[in-house]
N, C-alpha and C positions, 0 to 999 in steps of 0.2 A: 504494500500500500504506500502511496506517495504521501509526502507531507508529515511524516513522523519524526523527522530530524536525523535520519540516517547519515546523510552527507555532512550535516552540521557537526554531529558527534565525531565523526572520523576526521573532519577538518581540524577540530580542536586538538585531537591527538597528533595529527600530522605536523602541526605548527608548534607543538610543545618542545621546549629547548632540550629536555632529556632525550626525546625521540630523535631530534636533529643530531645530537651528539652520538647516538648509538649506532646510526647507519652511515656508511660511507656514501651511499647513493640513495637518493629518494626521488620519487616522481609520482605524479598524479595524472591519470588520463581518464577521460570519459569515453564510453563506448556509445556509439550512435546505434539506434535500432537497426538501421540498414548499413552496418559497418562493412568496410572492405579490409580484409586482413592485412594487406600490404600497407595501407594507410595507417592502420592501427599500430603495427609494429614500427613503422617509420616515426610516428609521433612519440612512441616510447623511447626509441633510440635518440631522437632529437632532444627530448626533454631530459634524459640522463646526462647529456653533454659530455660524453667520454672524450678524454684527451690523450689517453695512453695508447690506444690501438689505432694505427693509421687505417683509413678506409677510403674506398673510392666514393664518388658522389652517390649518396644514398638514393637519389632519385633514379639512378640507373640500375639499382640492385633489385632483384626480385624478392618476394617474401621469404623464400628459403634462405637466401644469402643474408638478408637483414636479420632473420632469426638466428642464424649461425653467428653473425657479428655480435648480436646482443648476448648470446650465450657465452662467447669468448670474453666479452667485456665485463661480464658480471662474475666470471669464475674467480673464486677466492675472495670476493668482496661481500660485505654485508649490505643488503639493499632492502628498501621498503618500496613496494609498488602498491599504489591504490588504484583500483580499477572501479570507476564510478558508473552507476546506471547500467549494469549488465542485465540484459533482457532475456538471454537464453544461454544454454550450456555451450553452444558452439563457439562463442567468443572466447571463453576461458579455455576450452579444450584445444582450440587451435593455437593458443599462445603458450600453454603449459610447458611444452617441450623446450621453449626458448629460455627458460629460467632454470639455472643449475640448482640442484639440491646439494650445495657445497658445504653444508654443516657450519655456516657462518651465522646462524640464527637470523637469517633473512626472513622477511615477512611479505606476504601478498594479502592485501585486504580487498575483498570483493564486496562492493555495495550493490545490493539488488533488492528489488521488491518481490522477487520470485523465490518461494520456498524451494522449488525444484532446483533452481540454480544453486542456492545455498547448500542444499543437502548433497548435491553431487559434485561439489567443487574439488574435494580431496579427501582421502581417507584419514588425514591428520588435521581435519578442519574443526575449528571451534565456531559454531554458529550462534550468534547473538540475535535473538528475536526481540524486536521492539514491540512493546504493547501499545495498543490503541485503546485508550479509555474514554 
């Protein structure tokens, strides 16, 4: 359900100084209902602003190459990724492989109004349901 304050709650966490210090890389991206995977990955790569790995012009890369670049860039780093307004499982499932499980206590927060999306995100997921009173 919209209007419960999901995004506001996560935004407060995201801008918290302790959170900022805990993660080497942080980014926030919104998913559009009719998203294009290449555009989505491109926005994530751009917003992380990696300086350590040289890459060709991202506009010339396909989704698979961008995903590989993202995976390499995040390897060994602690990162926080917030994906806002996820409408279906496909968006997260198509991105999941581009994020390393590198034991750095990295976190991905998925903001969704869909219980189905929240429940199927990951086997190690904590789902917080906001109540509407």
